[in-house]
C-alpha positions as a Markdown table, in Angstrom:
| # | Residue | x | y | z |
|---|---|---|---|---|
| 1 | Unk | 67.3 | 105.0 | 97.6 |
| 2 | Unk | 68.9 | 101.7 | 98.4 |
| 3 | Unk | 72.4 | 101.7 | 99.6 |
| 4 | Unk | 74.7 | 98.6 | 99.4 |
| 5 | Unk | 77.3 | 98.3 | 102.1 |
| 6 | Unk | 80.9 | 97.8 | 100.9 |
| 7 | Unk | 81.5 | 94.1 | 101.0 |
| 8 | Unk | 85.0 | 93.1 | 102.1 |
| 9 | Unk | 86.4 | 89.7 | 103.3 |
| 10 | Unk | 86.2 | 89.0 | 107.0 |
| 11 | Unk | 89.3 | 90.2 | 108.9 |
| 12 | Unk | 91.5 | 87.1 | 108.6 |
| 13 | Unk | 93.1 | 87.2 | 112.0 |
| 14 | Unk | 89.7 | 86.6 | 113.6 |
| 15 | Unk | 89.9 | 83.0 | 112.4 |
| 16 | Unk | 92.8 | 82.4 | 114.8 |
| 17 | Unk | 90.7 | 82.8 | 117.9 |
| 18 | Unk | 90.1 | 79.0 | 118.6 |
| 19 | Unk | 93.8 | 78.3 | 118.0 |
| 20 | Unk | 94.7 | 81.1 | 120.4 |
| 21 | Unk | 92.5 | 79.5 | 123.0 |
| 22 | Unk | 94.3 | 76.2 | 122.5 |
| 23 | Unk | 97.7 | 77.8 | 122.8 |
| 24 | Unk | 96.7 | 79.7 | 125.9 |
| 25 | Unk | 95.6 | 76.5 | 127.6 |
| 26 | Unk | 99.2 | 75.1 | 127.3 |
| 27 | Unk | 100.8 | 74.6 | 130.7 |
| 28 | Unk | 103.2 | 77.4 | 130.0 |
| 29 | Unk | 100.7 | 79.7 | 128.4 |
| 30 | Unk | 100.7 | 81.0 | 124.8 |
| 31 | Unk | 103.7 | 82.3 | 122.8 |
| 32 | Unk | 102.3 | 84.5 | 120.0 |
| 33 | Unk | 104.4 | 84.3 | 116.8 |
| 34 | Unk | 101.5 | 85.1 | 114.5 |
| 35 | Unk | 101.1 | 88.8 | 113.9 |
| 36 | Unk | 104.6 | 90.2 | 114.1 |
| 37 | Unk | 104.1 | 93.3 | 116.3 |
| 38 | Unk | 107.4 | 94.7 | 117.7 |
| 39 | Unk | 108.1 | 94.0 | 121.3 |
| 40 | Unk | 111.4 | 95.7 | 121.7 |
| 41 | Unk | 112.0 | 99.3 | 123.1 |
| 42 | Unk | 111.5 | 102.3 | 120.8 |
| 43 | Unk | 114.9 | 104.0 | 120.4 |
| 44 | Unk | 115.5 | 106.7 | 123.0 |
| 45 | Unk | 116.2 | 109.4 | 120.3 |
| 46 | Unk | 112.7 | 108.9 | 118.8 |
| 47 | Unk | 111.0 | 109.0 | 122.1 |
| 48 | Unk | 112.9 | 112.1 | 123.1 |
| 49 | Unk | 112.0 | 113.8 | 119.9 |
| 50 | Unk | 108.3 | 112.9 | 120.3 |
| 51 | Unk | 108.3 | 114.4 | 123.8 |
| 52 | Unk | 110.1 | 117.6 | 122.7 |
| 53 | Unk | 107.5 | 118.2 | 120.0 |
| 54 | Unk | 104.5 | 117.5 | 122.2 |
| 55 | Unk | 103.5 | 121.2 | 122.4 |
| 56 | Unk | 101.9 | 120.8 | 119.0 |
| 57 | Unk | 99.2 | 123.4 | 118.8 |
| 58 | Unk | 99.2 | 124.1 | 115.1 |
| 59 | Unk | 98.2 | 121.9 | 112.2 |
| 60 | Unk | 101.0 | 119.7 | 110.7 |
| 61 | Unk | 101.8 | 119.6 | 107.0 |
| 62 | Unk | 100.3 | 116.6 | 105.1 |
| 63 | Unk | 103.5 | 116.8 | 103.0 |
| 64 | Unk | 105.6 | 116.5 | 106.1 |
| 65 | Unk | 107.8 | 119.1 | 107.6 |
| 66 | Unk | 110.8 | 120.2 | 105.6 |
| 67 | Unk | 113.0 | 118.7 | 108.2 |
| 68 | Unk | 111.3 | 115.3 | 107.8 |
| 69 | Unk | 111.3 | 115.3 | 104.1 |
| 70 | Unk | 115.0 | 116.3 | 104.1 |
| 71 | Unk | 115.7 | 113.4 | 106.5 |
| 72 | Unk | 113.9 | 111.0 | 104.2 |
| 73 | Unk | 115.9 | 112.1 | 101.2 |
| 74 | Unk | 119.2 | 111.8 | 103.2 |
| 75 | Unk | 118.2 | 108.3 | 104.5 |
| 76 | Unk | 117.5 | 107.1 | 100.9 |
| 77 | Unk | 120.9 | 108.3 | 99.8 |
| 78 | Unk | 122.7 | 106.9 | 102.8 |
| 79 | Unk | 120.9 | 103.6 | 103.4 |
| 80 | Unk | 119.2 | 102.7 | 100.0 |
| 81 | Unk | 121.8 | 103.9 | 97.5 |
| 82 | Unk | 119.2 | 106.3 | 96.0 |
| 83 | Unk | 121.0 | 109.6 | 95.9 |
| 84 | Unk | 119.0 | 111.8 | 93.5 |
| 85 | Unk | 115.7 | 112.4 | 95.4 |
| 86 | Unk | 114.5 | 115.8 | 96.4 |
| 87 | Unk | 111.9 | 116.8 | 98.9 |
| 88 | Unk | 109.3 | 116.8 | 96.1 |
| 89 | Unk | 109.9 | 113.0 | 95.7 |
| 90 | Unk | 109.0 | 112.1 | 99.3 |
| 91 | Unk | 106.2 | 112.4 | 101.9 |
| 92 | Unk | 105.2 | 110.6 | 105.2 |
| 93 | Unk | 102.1 | 108.4 | 105.6 |
| 94 | Unk | 100.1 | 107.3 | 108.7 |
| 95 | Unk | 102.0 | 104.0 | 108.7 |
| 96 | Unk | 102.4 | 101.9 | 105.5 |
| 97 | Unk | 99.2 | 99.9 | 105.8 |
| 98 | Unk | 96.8 | 102.8 | 105.2 |
| 99 | Unk | 98.7 | 103.8 | 102.2 |
| 100 | Unk | 98.8 | 100.3 | 100.8 |
| 101 | Unk | 95.0 | 100.0 | 101.3 |
| 102 | Unk | 94.2 | 103.4 | 99.9 |
| 103 | Unk | 96.7 | 103.7 | 97.0 |
| 104 | Unk | 94.3 | 102.4 | 94.3 |
| 105 | Unk | 91.7 | 105.0 | 95.4 |
| 106 | Unk | 94.3 | 107.8 | 95.6 |
| 107 | Unk | 95.5 | 106.9 | 92.1 |
| 108 | Unk | 92.0 | 106.8 | 90.6 |
| 109 | Unk | 92.0 | 103.1 | 89.8 |
| 110 | Unk | 88.6 | 102.0 | 88.7 |
| 111 | Unk | 86.3 | 99.0 | 88.1 |
| 112 | Unk | 87.7 | 98.2 | 84.6 |
| 113 | Unk | 91.2 | 98.1 | 85.9 |
| 114 | Unk | 93.4 | 95.3 | 87.2 |
| 115 | Unk | 95.6 | 95.5 | 90.3 |
| 116 | Unk | 98.5 | 93.0 | 90.3 |
| 117 | Unk | 100.1 | 91.7 | 93.5 |
| 118 | Unk | 102.6 | 88.9 | 94.3 |
| 119 | Unk | 101.4 | 85.3 | 94.1 |
| 120 | Unk | 102.0 | 85.0 | 97.9 |
| 121 | Unk | 101.0 | 88.3 | 99.3 |
| 122 | Unk | 100.1 | 90.6 | 102.2 |
| 123 | Unk | 96.2 | 90.6 | 102.1 |
| 124 | Unk | 95.9 | 94.4 | 102.1 |
| 125 | Unk | 96.9 | 94.7 | 98.4 |
| 126 | Unk | 93.7 | 92.9 | 97.5 |
| 127 | Unk | 91.7 | 94.9 | 100.0 |
| 128 | Unk | 92.8 | 98.1 | 98.3 |
| 129 | Unk | 91.6 | 96.8 | 95.0 |
| 130 | Unk | 88.3 | 95.7 | 96.5 |
| 131 | Unk | 87.7 | 99.2 | 97.8 |
| 132 | Unk | 87.6 | 100.6 | 94.3 |
| 133 | Unk | 86.0 | 97.6 | 92.6 |
| 134 | Unk | 89.1 | 96.7 | 90.6 |
| 135 | Unk | 90.0 | 93.1 | 89.6 |
| 136 | Unk | 93.0 | 91.4 | 91.2 |
| 137 | Unk | 95.7 | 89.2 | 89.6 |
| 138 | Unk | 98.1 | 87.3 | 91.8 |
| 139 | Unk | 101.2 | 86.9 | 89.6 |
| 140 | Unk | 105.0 | 87.1 | 89.8 |
| 141 | Unk | 105.4 | 86.9 | 86.1 |
| 142 | Unk | 105.6 | 90.4 | 84.4 |
| 143 | Unk | 104.8 | 88.8 | 81.0 |
| 144 | Unk | 101.4 | 87.7 | 82.4 |
| 145 | Unk | 100.4 | 91.2 | 83.6 |
| 146 | Unk | 97.5 | 92.3 | 81.3 |
| 147 | Unk | 97.2 | 95.5 | 79.3 |
| 148 | Unk | 94.5 | 96.9 | 81.5 |
| 149 | Unk | 96.6 | 96.7 | 84.6 |
| 150 | Unk | 96.6 | 100.1 | 86.5 |
| 151 | Unk | 98.7 | 99.2 | 89.5 |
| 152 | Unk | 101.4 | 96.6 | 90.1 |
| 153 | Unk | 102.5 | 95.8 | 93.7 |
| 154 | Unk | 106.0 | 94.4 | 94.3 |
| 155 | Unk | 107.0 | 93.3 | 97.8 |
| 156 | Unk | 110.7 | 92.8 | 98.5 |
| 157 | Unk | 111.6 | 91.6 | 101.0 |
| 158 | Unk | 108.4 | 89.6 | 100.9 |
| 159 | Unk | 105.9 | 89.3 | 103.7 |
| 160 | Unk | 105.5 | 86.4 | 104.4 |
| 161 | Unk | 108.2 | 84.5 | 102.4 |
| 162 | Unk | 111.3 | 86.7 | 103.0 |
| 163 | Unk | 112.1 | 86.5 | 99.3 |
| 164 | Unk | 114.4 | 89.3 | 98.0 |
| 165 | Unk | 114.0 | 90.5 | 94.4 |
| 166 | Unk | 117.3 | 91.4 | 92.7 |
| 167 | Unk | 117.9 | 94.4 | 90.5 |
| 168 | Unk | 117.4 | 92.4 | 87.3 |
| 169 | Unk | 113.9 | 91.2 | 88.2 |
| 170 | Unk | 112.9 | 94.6 | 89.5 |
| 171 | Unk | 114.1 | 96.2 | 86.2 |
| 172 | Unk | 112.0 | 93.7 | 84.2 |
| 173 | Unk | 109.0 | 94.5 | 86.4 |
| 174 | Unk | 109.4 | 98.2 | 85.9 |
| 175 | Unk | 109.8 | 97.8 | 82.1 |
| 176 | Unk | 106.7 | 95.7 | 81.9 |
| 177 | Unk | 104.7 | 98.2 | 84.0 |
| 178 | Unk | 105.7 | 101.0 | 81.6 |
| 179 | Unk | 104.8 | 98.9 | 78.6 |
| 180 | Unk | 101.2 | 98.6 | 79.8 |
| 181 | Unk | 101.0 | 102.1 | 81.3 |
| 182 | Unk | 100.7 | 100.9 | 85.0 |
| 183 | Unk | 102.0 | 102.5 | 88.1 |
| 184 | Unk | 104.4 | 100.1 | 89.9 |
| 185 | Unk | 104.7 | 100.4 | 93.7 |
| 186 | Unk | 107.2 | 98.5 | 95.8 |
| 187 | Unk | 106.5 | 97.7 | 99.4 |
| 188 | Unk | 109.9 | 97.6 | 100.9 |
| 189 | Unk | 109.0 | 97.8 | 104.6 |
| 190 | Unk | 111.4 | 95.0 | 105.6 |
| 191 | Unk | 114.4 | 96.2 | 103.6 |
| 192 | Unk | 116.6 | 97.0 | 106.6 |
| 193 | Unk | 116.6 | 93.3 | 107.8 |
| 194 | Unk | 118.5 | 91.4 | 105.1 |
| 195 | Unk | 120.3 | 88.6 | 107.0 |
| 196 | Unk | 122.5 | 87.8 | 104.0 |
| 197 | Unk | 124.0 | 91.2 | 103.7 |
| 198 | Unk | 125.2 | 94.2 | 105.7 |
| 199 | Unk | 123.2 | 96.5 | 103.6 |
| 200 | Unk | 119.4 | 96.8 | 103.0 |
| 201 | Unk | 117.9 | 95.0 | 100.0 |
| 202 | Unk | 117.7 | 96.6 | 96.6 |
| 203 | Unk | 115.1 | 99.4 | 96.2 |
| 204 | Unk | 112.9 | 99.8 | 93.1 |
| 205 | Unk | 114.2 | 103.4 | 93.0 |
| 206 | Unk | 117.8 | 102.3 | 92.4 |
| 207 | Unk | 119.1 | 103.9 | 89.2 |
| 208 | Unk | 120.1 | 100.5 | 87.9 |
| 209 | Unk | 116.4 | 99.5 | 88.2 |
| 210 | Unk | 114.7 | 102.5 | 86.8 |
| 211 | Unk | 117.4 | 103.5 | 84.3 |
| 212 | Unk | 117.4 | 107.0 | 85.6 |
| 213 | Unk | 113.7 | 107.6 | 85.2 |
| 214 | Unk | 111.3 | 107.5 | 88.2 |
| 215 | Unk | 108.2 | 108.1 | 86.1 |
| 216 | Unk | 105.3 | 105.9 | 87.4 |
| 217 | Unk | 107.5 | 104.3 | 90.1 |
| 218 | Unk | 106.8 | 104.4 | 93.9 |
| 219 | Unk | 108.4 | 102.9 | 97.0 |
| 220 | Unk | 106.9 | 102.5 | 100.4 |
| 221 | Unk | 108.7 | 102.1 | 103.7 |
| 222 | Unk | 107.8 | 101.8 | 107.4 |
| 223 | Unk | 109.6 | 102.7 | 110.6 |
| 224 | Unk | 107.5 | 100.2 | 112.4 |
| 225 | Unk | 110.0 | 97.4 | 111.7 |
| 226 | Unk | 113.4 | 99.1 | 111.7 |
| 227 | Unk | 112.8 | 101.4 | 114.7 |
| 228 | Unk | 109.9 | 99.7 | 116.6 |
| 229 | Unk | 107.6 | 102.6 | 115.8 |
| 230 | Unk | 104.5 | 100.5 | 115.1 |
| 231 | Unk | 102.5 | 102.4 | 117.7 |
| 232 | Unk | 103.5 | 105.8 | 116.1 |
| 233 | Unk | 102.1 | 104.9 | 112.6 |
| 234 | Unk | 105.1 | 106.2 | 110.7 |
| 235 | Unk | 105.4 | 105.4 | 107.0 |
| 236 | Unk | 107.2 | 106.8 | 104.0 |
| 237 | Unk | 106.3 | 107.2 | 100.3 |
| 238 | Unk | 109.0 | 108.0 | 97.7 |
| 239 | Unk | 109.4 | 108.1 | 94.0 |
| 240 | Unk | 107.8 | 109.8 | 91.0 |
| 241 | Unk | 107.3 | 113.5 | 92.0 |
| 242 | Unk | 104.2 | 113.8 | 89.8 |
| 243 | Unk | 102.5 | 110.8 | 91.5 |
| 244 | Unk | 103.6 | 111.9 | 95.0 |
| 245 | Unk | 102.1 | 115.3 | 94.2 |
| 246 | Unk | 98.8 | 113.8 | 93.0 |
| 247 | Unk | 98.6 | 111.6 | 96.1 |
| 248 | Unk | 99.5 | 114.5 | 98.4 |
| 249 | Unk | 96.7 | 116.6 | 96.9 |
| 250 | Unk | 94.1 | 114.1 | 97.8 |
| 251 | Unk | 95.5 | 113.5 | 101.3 |
| 252 | Unk | 95.4 | 117.2 | 102.0 |
| 253 | Unk | 91.7 | 117.3 | 101.1 |
| 254 | Unk | 90.7 | 114.4 | 103.4 |
| 255 | Unk | 93.1 | 115.2 | 106.3 |
| 256 | Unk | 95.5 | 112.2 | 106.0 |
| 257 | Unk | 98.3 | 113.8 | 108.0 |
| 258 | Unk | 100.8 | 112.2 | 110.4 |
| 259 | Unk | 100.8 | 114.1 | 113.7 |
| 260 | Unk | 103.6 | 116.7 | 114.1 |
| 261 | Unk | 105.1 | 114.9 | 117.2 |
| 262 | Unk | 105.3 | 111.7 | 115.1 |
| 263 | Unk | 107.0 | 113.5 | 112.3 |
| 264 | Unk | 109.6 | 114.8 | 114.7 |
| 265 | Unk | 110.2 | 111.3 | 116.0 |
| 266 | Unk | 110.5 | 110.0 | 112.4 |
| 267 | Unk | 113.4 | 112.5 | 111.8 |
| 268 | Unk | 115.2 | 111.1 | 114.8 |
| 269 | Unk | 114.6 | 107.5 | 113.9 |
| 270 | Unk | 115.7 | 108.0 | 110.3 |
| 271 | Unk | 119.0 | 109.4 | 111.6 |
| 272 | Unk | 119.6 | 106.7 | 114.2 |
| 273 | Unk | 121.4 | 104.0 | 112.1 |
| 274 | Unk | 123.1 | 102.5 | 115.2 |
| 275 | Unk | 119.7 | 101.6 | 116.7 |
| 276 | Unk | 118.6 | 99.9 | 113.5 |
| 277 | Unk | 121.9 | 97.9 | 113.4 |
| 278 | Unk | 121.4 | 96.8 | 117.0 |
| 279 | Unk | 117.8 | 95.8 | 116.3 |
| 280 | Unk | 118.9 | 93.7 | 113.2 |
| 281 | Unk | 121.3 | 91.8 | 115.4 |
| 282 | Unk | 118.6 | 91.1 | 117.9 |
| 283 | Unk | 116.4 | 89.7 | 115.2 |
| 284 | Unk | 119.3 | 87.7 | 113.8 |
| 285 | Unk | 119.9 | 86.0 | 117.1 |
| 286 | Unk | 116.2 | 85.1 | 117.5 |
| 287 | Unk | 116.1 | 83.9 | 114.0 |
| 288 | Unk | 119.1 | 81.6 | 114.5 |
| 289 | Unk | 117.5 | 80.0 | 117.7 |
| 290 | Unk | 114.1 | 79.4 | 116.1 |
| 291 | Unk | 115.4 | 78.3 | 112.7 |
| 292 | Unk | 117.7 | 75.7 | 114.4 |
| 293 | Unk | 114.8 | 74.2 | 116.4 |
| 294 | Unk | 112.5 | 74.1 | 113.4 |
| 295 | Unk | 115.1 | 72.5 | 111.1 |
| 296 | Unk | 116.0 | 69.8 | 113.6 |
| 297 | Unk | 112.3 | 69.1 | 114.0 |
| 298 | Unk | 111.9 | 68.3 | 110.4 |
| 299 | Unk | 110.4 | 71.6 | 109.1 |
| 300 | Unk | 111.7 | 73.1 | 105.9 |
| 301 | Unk | 112.3 | 76.9 | 105.9 |
| 302 | Unk | 111.7 | 78.4 | 102.5 |
| 303 | Unk | 113.0 | 81.9 | 101.5 |
| 304 | Unk | 113.2 | 83.8 | 104.7 |
| 305 | Unk | 116.4 | 85.6 | 103.8 |
| 306 | Unk | 115.1 | 88.9 | 105.0 |
| 307 | Unk | 112.3 | 90.4 | 107.1 |
| 308 | Unk | 110.9 | 89.4 | 110.5 |
| 309 | Unk | 109.4 | 86.0 | 109.7 |
| 310 | Unk | 110.3 | 82.3 | 108.9 |
| 311 | Unk | 108.2 | 80.7 | 106.2 |
| 312 | Unk | 107.9 | 77.1 | 107.2 |
| 313 | Unk | 106.4 | 73.9 | 105.8 |
| 314 | Unk | 106.3 | 70.1 | 106.2 |
| 315 | Unk | 104.1 | 69.8 | 103.1 |
| 316 | Unk | 101.0 | 69.5 | 105.3 |
| 317 | Unk | 97.9 | 71.7 | 105.1 |
| 318 | Unk | 98.7 | 75.0 | 106.9 |
| 319 | Unk | 95.7 | 74.7 | 109.2 |
| 320 | Unk | 96.9 | 71.2 | 110.4 |
| 321 | Unk | 100.3 | 72.7 | 111.1 |
| 322 | Unk | 98.6 | 75.6 | 112.9 |
| 323 | Unk | 96.9 | 73.1 | 115.2 |
| 324 | Unk | 100.2 | 71.3 | 115.9 |
| 325 | Unk | 101.9 | 74.5 | 116.9 |
| 326 | Unk | 98.9 | 75.6 | 119.0 |
| 327 | Unk | 99.0 | 72.3 | 120.9 |
| 328 | Unk | 102.6 | 73.3 | 121.9 |
| 329 | Unk | 101.3 | 76.7 | 123.1 |
| 330 | Unk | 102.6 | 78.5 | 120.0 |
| 331 | Unk | 100.4 | 80.6 | 117.8 |
| 332 | Unk | 101.5 | 81.1 | 114.2 |
| 333 | Unk | 99.9 | 82.4 | 111.0 |
| 334 | Unk | 98.5 | 80.1 | 108.3 |
| 335 | Unk | 99.9 | 80.5 | 104.9 |
| 336 | Unk | 96.5 | 80.6 | 103.3 |
| 337 | Unk | 96.1 | 84.2 | 104.7 |
| 338 | Unk | 98.5 | 85.1 | 101.9 |
| 339 | Unk | 96.8 | 83.4 | 99.0 |
| 340 | Unk | 96.2 | 79.8 | 97.8 |
| 341 | Unk | 99.9 | 79.4 | 97.0 |
| 342 | Unk | 100.7 | 79.6 | 100.7 |
| 343 | Unk | 98.3 | 76.8 | 101.7 |
| 344 | Unk | 101.1 | 74.4 | 102.9 |
| 345 | Unk | 103.1 | 76.9 | 104.8 |
| 346 | Unk | 102.9 | 78.7 | 108.2 |
| 347 | Unk | 104.6 | 82.0 | 109.1 |
| 348 | Unk | 106.4 | 82.4 | 112.4 |
| 349 | Unk | 107.3 | 85.9 | 113.5 |
| 350 | Unk | 110.6 | 86.8 | 115.2 |
| 351 | Unk | 108.9 | 89.6 | 117.1 |
| 352 | Unk | 108.8 | 88.0 | 120.5 |
| 353 | Unk | 111.1 | 88.4 | 123.4 |
| 354 | Unk | 114.4 | 86.5 | 123.6 |
| 355 | Unk | 112.8 | 84.5 | 126.5 |
| 356 | Unk | 109.7 | 83.6 | 124.4 |
| 357 | Unk | 111.7 | 82.6 | 121.4 |
| 358 | Unk | 113.9 | 80.4 | 123.5 |
| 359 | Unk | 110.9 | 78.8 | 125.1 |
| 360 | Unk | 109.2 | 78.3 | 121.7 |
| 361 | Unk | 112.3 | 76.5 | 120.5 |
| 362 | Unk | 112.4 | 74.4 | 123.6 |
| 363 | Unk | 108.8 | 73.3 | 123.2 |
| 364 | Unk | 109.4 | 72.3 | 119.6 |
| 365 | Unk | 112.4 | 70.3 | 120.6 |
| 366 | Unk | 110.7 | 68.7 | 123.6 |
| 367 | Unk | 107.6 | 67.6 | 121.7 |
| 368 | Unk | 109.8 | 65.7 | 119.3 |
């Protein structure tokens, strides 16, 4: 019997190796603004809860502890203006990336189906479709989504562009998904960092979006960004209780379970609004420093209202811009990683120390 290995694209970040070498050779060393891994301290409350739960000799619940599910429900009511969820509507995941990558499989999407994702998009949406052999359509126009669409991905705030979708657009997307019988899933991992508002960005689970009916609608969230828990792998799924139940049933079979100490840390992080507010202001300050330097240097910043990135262009090819930044000792991400519509942009992460952000801004200004 002949077996064919699953063929996936090469891991995109490997292509940055030569640019990383160039950046490292800079007299001051490299400043990495490419990936966006948090560098700030994990809040004390989360670390304390993790340690207190470390005597974890029993198997944890795939559905999440009742305390965690209750904390998720309370957080949605308090921070996302979604006040009608129950513990049956929510569950934890092992970070958000694994759930994004596996959601087509968990939902039974097949080879005759289409998975829609944004025109400029996080690459893992397409990887999830590839895992099940589904076709992919990159489109922000609900009217263009075909009848055989099984899953629609929405990403607001967007990675990489920082674009925020308003309630009206989200409502139109939900309505179209229902017309064609598709599940619609909103990746909202950066919702806590809207620099144009004191509140998080609109959720797809807002009653004004779903008109009181959660059927076929899911939202994903991550504590990696708001609480610096990237190393904990702490994600959240919420929405239609039927879909959450179906997904949970598969996850129980294959053992996709966040560790019990991580679940305890998630409870603490979800209740620590003050730490999130402080982190937002830290990112705001870094954003202001970097944005001022880029703008004065002639770069245009598109979108970037929310999230942890600046989406930057001069109109040049992204790889040429990548080389220019690398020559300054700054490593950034090429927009082409996020689809052909990003080919003239680069993405700069705010997830570097205050010192490194200030140095990056100095290098940009000095070179001009």
